[in-house]
N, CA, C and O of each residue as an XYZ file, in Angstrom:
332
protein
N      80.225     39.325    128.474
C      81.224     38.935    127.983
C      82.644     38.769    128.151
O      83.323     39.545    127.480
N      83.407     37.758    129.050
C      85.021     38.362    129.126
C      85.921     38.481    127.865
O      85.728     37.988    126.754
N      86.736     39.093    128.209
C      87.772     38.692    127.473
C      89.098     38.902    128.378
O      89.339     39.684    129.297
N      90.137     37.521    127.520
C      91.309     37.081    128.316
C      92.493     36.977    127.586
O      92.573     36.103    126.723
N      93.549     37.834    127.827
C      94.394     38.068    126.574
C      95.799     37.197    127.332
O      96.147     37.031    128.501
N      96.147     36.929    126.495
C      97.593     35.947    126.386
C      98.981     35.961    125.998
O      98.790     36.606    124.967
N      99.914     35.815    125.999
C     100.856     35.868    125.116
C     100.373     34.639    124.153
O      99.728     33.639    124.466
N     101.060     35.165    122.465
C     101.195     34.309    122.189
C     101.817     32.820    122.025
O     101.207     31.864    121.545
N     102.743     32.808    122.367
C     103.775     31.706    123.533
C     103.004     30.859    124.341
O     103.436     29.787    124.763
N     101.927     31.273    124.564
C     101.614     30.805    125.774
C     100.444     30.162    125.134
O      99.929     29.163    125.637
N     100.000     30.705    124.030
C      98.625     30.244    123.378
C      98.817     28.654    122.570
O      98.105     27.662    122.413
N     100.331     29.111    122.145
C     100.898     28.128    120.844
C     100.909     26.796    122.210
O     100.591     25.607    122.237
N     101.415     27.704    123.141
C     101.766     26.076    124.184
C     100.648     25.160    124.713
O     100.567     23.967    125.006
N      99.687     26.389    124.711
C      98.458     25.171    124.921
C      97.342     24.268    123.971
O      96.778     23.181    124.092
N      97.371     25.588    122.754
C      97.518     24.561    121.648
C      97.988     23.796    120.982
O      97.545     23.375    119.913
N      99.313     23.399    121.719
C     100.269     22.432    121.071
C      99.596     20.798    121.667
O      99.618     19.678    121.158
N      98.810     21.532    123.463
C      99.288     20.327    124.402
C      97.612     19.800    124.686
O      97.184     18.904    125.413
N      96.933     20.727    123.820
C      95.617     20.579    123.447
C      95.451     19.516    122.279
O      94.385     18.902    122.320
N      96.239     19.221    121.339
C      95.914     18.884    120.325
C      96.799     17.178    120.330
O      96.540     16.122    119.754
N      98.044     17.650    121.400
C      98.676     16.179    122.468
C      97.588     15.316    122.285
O      97.443     14.348    121.538
N      96.500     16.100    123.494
C      95.081     14.972    124.194
C      94.351     14.834    122.883
O      94.499     13.746    122.328
N      93.840     15.433    122.479
C      93.374     15.289    120.779
C      93.728     14.198    120.268
O      92.833     13.393    120.011
N      94.419     14.023    120.119
C      95.711     12.630    119.289
C      95.266     11.173    120.420
O      94.473     10.264    120.175
N      96.006     11.369    121.528
C      95.710     10.637    122.403
C      94.466     10.225    122.761
O      94.289      9.254    123.496
N      93.479     10.965    122.244
C      91.754     10.430    122.406
C      91.808      9.686    121.458
O      91.589      8.502    121.717
N      92.061      9.988    120.254
C      91.648      9.542    118.735
C      92.236      8.002    118.637
O      91.657      7.043    118.127
N      93.555      8.016    119.269
C      94.344      7.048    119.068
C      93.268      5.566    120.424
O      93.208      4.360    120.186
N      92.774      6.115    121.391
C      92.103      5.438    122.755
C      90.778      4.664    121.847
O      90.505      3.463    121.834
N      90.165      5.658    121.203
C      89.125      5.869    120.579
C      89.317      4.363    119.003
O      88.602      3.428    118.644
N      90.167      4.718    118.709
C      90.180      3.251    117.929
C      90.972      2.254    118.154
O      91.212      1.422    117.279
N      91.658      2.186    119.764
C      91.464      0.625    119.894
C      90.881     -0.122    120.167
O      90.824     -1.348    120.074
N      89.863      1.430    120.938
C      88.356      0.380    120.985
C      87.131     -0.318    120.694
O      86.194     -1.027    121.059
N      87.850      0.459    119.634
C      86.483      0.268    118.482
C      87.067     -1.377    117.650
O      86.441     -2.228    117.018
N      88.593     -1.252    118.055
C      89.004     -2.623    117.033
C      88.520     -3.575    118.227
O      87.552     -4.237    117.852
N      88.808     -3.787    119.247
C      88.228     -4.537    120.574
C      87.008     -5.016    120.027
O      86.413     -4.583    119.040
N      86.670     -6.044    120.845
C      85.198     -6.894    120.643
C      84.030     -6.551    121.310
O      84.217     -6.642    122.523
N      83.236     -6.300    121.114
C      82.195     -5.475    122.408
C      81.990     -5.966    123.258
O      82.040     -5.425    124.363
N      81.560     -7.651    122.989
C      81.064     -8.447    124.576
C      81.975     -9.421    124.020
O      81.864     -9.977    122.927
N      83.250     -9.632    125.223
C      84.382    -10.790    125.568
C      83.729    -11.917    126.575
O      84.309    -12.871    127.095
N      82.426    -11.546    126.690
C      82.214    -12.533    127.562
C      81.439    -13.422    127.025
O      81.444    -12.964    125.883
N      80.720    -14.416    126.959
C      80.004    -15.325    126.181
C      78.967    -16.812    127.686
O      79.405    -17.458    128.638
N      78.159    -16.734    127.315
C      77.561    -17.771    127.667
C      77.713    -19.196    127.575
O      78.354    -19.732    126.671
N      76.949    -20.010    128.787
C      77.618    -21.583    128.720
C      77.462    -21.714    127.416
O      78.499    -21.614    126.761
N      76.300    -21.942    126.735
C      75.679    -22.396    125.761
C      76.672    -22.350    124.659
O      77.189    -23.299    124.070
N      76.863    -20.955    124.470
C      77.933    -21.516    123.029
C      79.560    -21.161    123.363
O      80.327    -21.154    122.400
N      80.050    -20.892    124.599
C      81.317    -22.167    125.090
C      80.845    -23.751    124.279
O      81.494    -24.303    123.390
N      79.887    -24.111    124.727
C      79.551    -25.838    124.918
C      79.269    -25.558    123.514
O      79.012    -26.619    122.944
N      79.214    -24.575    122.745
C      78.233    -24.849    120.770
C      79.628    -25.123    120.660
O      79.995    -26.295    120.572
N      80.721    -23.876    120.651
C      82.555    -23.373    120.408
C      83.039    -24.915    120.147
O      83.310    -25.389    119.044
N      83.078    -25.473    121.184
C      84.301    -26.327    121.716
C      83.651    -27.528    121.421
O      84.363    -28.530    121.480
N      82.203    -27.715    121.047
C      81.767    -29.396    121.386
C      81.941    -30.092    122.589
O      82.585    -31.087    122.924
N      81.337    -29.454    123.040
C      81.042    -30.477    125.209
C      80.156    -30.286    125.783
O      79.435    -29.296    125.662
N      79.949    -31.562    126.851
C      78.427    -31.107    127.399
C      78.874    -29.954    127.958
O      79.915    -29.339    127.726
N      77.805    -29.668    128.875
C      77.834    -28.977    130.129
C      78.058    -29.445    131.302
O      78.469    -28.711    132.201
N      77.950    -30.042    131.384
C      78.893    -31.152    132.202
C      80.605    -30.847    132.281
O      81.119    -30.281    133.246
N      81.066    -31.137    131.562
C      82.549    -30.732    130.915
C      83.185    -29.569    130.957
O      84.387    -29.307    130.998
N      82.019    -28.752    130.938
C      81.816    -27.287    131.063
C      81.891    -27.253    132.602
O      82.728    -26.536    133.151
N      81.415    -27.674    132.994
C      82.046    -27.451    134.536
C      83.023    -27.736    135.244
O      83.681    -26.998    135.978
N      83.198    -29.502    134.898
C      84.555    -29.852    135.030
C      85.681    -28.984    135.053
O      86.399    -28.888    136.048
N      85.936    -28.113    133.616
C      86.740    -27.214    133.659
C      86.385    -26.199    134.220
O      87.284    -25.522    134.719
N      85.678    -25.959    134.285
C      85.442    -24.324    135.418
C      85.688    -24.984    136.681
O      86.600    -24.263    137.085
N      85.531    -25.778    137.518
C      86.008    -25.769    138.339
C      87.143    -26.167    138.685
O      87.324    -26.499    139.857
N      88.086    -26.221    137.823
C      89.567    -26.924    137.276
C      89.936    -25.555    136.850
O      90.224    -25.468    135.656
N      89.975    -24.845    137.303
C      90.111    -23.400    136.421
C      91.056    -22.953    135.464
O      92.038    -22.211    135.470
N      90.231    -23.887    134.352
C      90.729    -23.396    132.760
C      89.930    -22.533    131.911
O      89.838    -22.391    130.692
N      89.184    -21.812    133.280
C      88.342    -20.898    132.240
C      88.545    -19.520    133.611
O      89.001    -19.797    134.720
N      88.147    -18.237    133.252
C      87.705    -17.090    133.509
C      86.604    -16.791    133.252
O      86.414    -16.064    132.277
N      85.191    -17.385    134.267
C      84.062    -16.539    133.979
C      83.765    -16.254    136.007
O      84.491    -16.230    137.002
N      81.775    -16.037    135.620
C      81.831    -15.687    136.816
C      80.095    -15.597    136.604
O      79.444    -15.668    135.562
N      79.738    -15.452    137.726
C      78.207    -15.996    137.894
C      77.335    -14.907    138.331
O      77.551    -14.463    139.458
N      75.985    -14.181    137.348
C      75.300    -13.490    137.882
C      73.410    -13.930    138.235
O      72.427    -14.151    137.529
N      73.680    -13.879    139.641
C      72.511    -15.053    139.520
C      72.070    -16.152    138.767
O      72.863    -17.024    139.123
N      71.211    -16.734    137.847
C      71.791    -17.968    137.379
C      71.929    -18.182    135.686
O      71.650    -19.052    134.861
N      72.581    -16.730    135.713
C      73.962    -16.873    134.165
C      74.804    -17.281    134.878
O      74.737    -17.181    136.103
N      75.796    -17.841    134.231
C      77.585    -17.757    134.164
C      77.698    -17.657    132.826
O      77.100    -18.086    131.839
N      78.944    -16.742    133.140
C      79.860    -16.095    131.640
C      81.223    -16.651    131.599
O      82.104    -16.875    132.429
N      81.090    -16.774    130.484
C      82.466    -17.181    130.644
C      83.049    -16.485    129.564
O      82.355    -16.294    128.564
N      85.059    -15.776    129.630
C      85.454    -14.471    129.080
C      86.058    -15.769    127.392
O      86.387    -16.954    127.335
N      85.976    -15.135    126.796
C      85.877    -15.850    125.886
C      87.367    -15.157    124.745
O      87.848    -14.034    124.588
N      87.577    -16.126    124.335
C      89.292    -16.232    124.295
C      89.967    -16.107    123.076
O      91.136    -16.294    122.739
N      88.615    -15.626    122.302
C      89.032    -14.121    120.602
C      88.857    -13.034    121.138
O      88.741    -12.076    120.373
N      88.788    -12.822    122.389
C      88.984    -11.545    122.738
C      90.736    -11.110    123.390
O      90.897     -9.948    123.763
N      91.559    -11.785    123.451
C      92.514    -11.707    124.021
C      93.634    -11.849    123.082
O      94.794    -11.796    123.492
């Protein structure tokens, strides 16, 4: 085991920096817990919520009214409730 000695002033500065980092991490974690877990929804959820057909949703996508991405056969649309 190694013993490291530092001046008390340097230790207090180090301790205050560590506390500042801990507060920052805690603040970030609390912001992330407030945000919804899944801000992307599938086409069925969008159509049900907006009471529109699949074709209408497709037209709105092509007109760039929604942010979306396609993975394989699934199309996910960004939820407007997450912003």
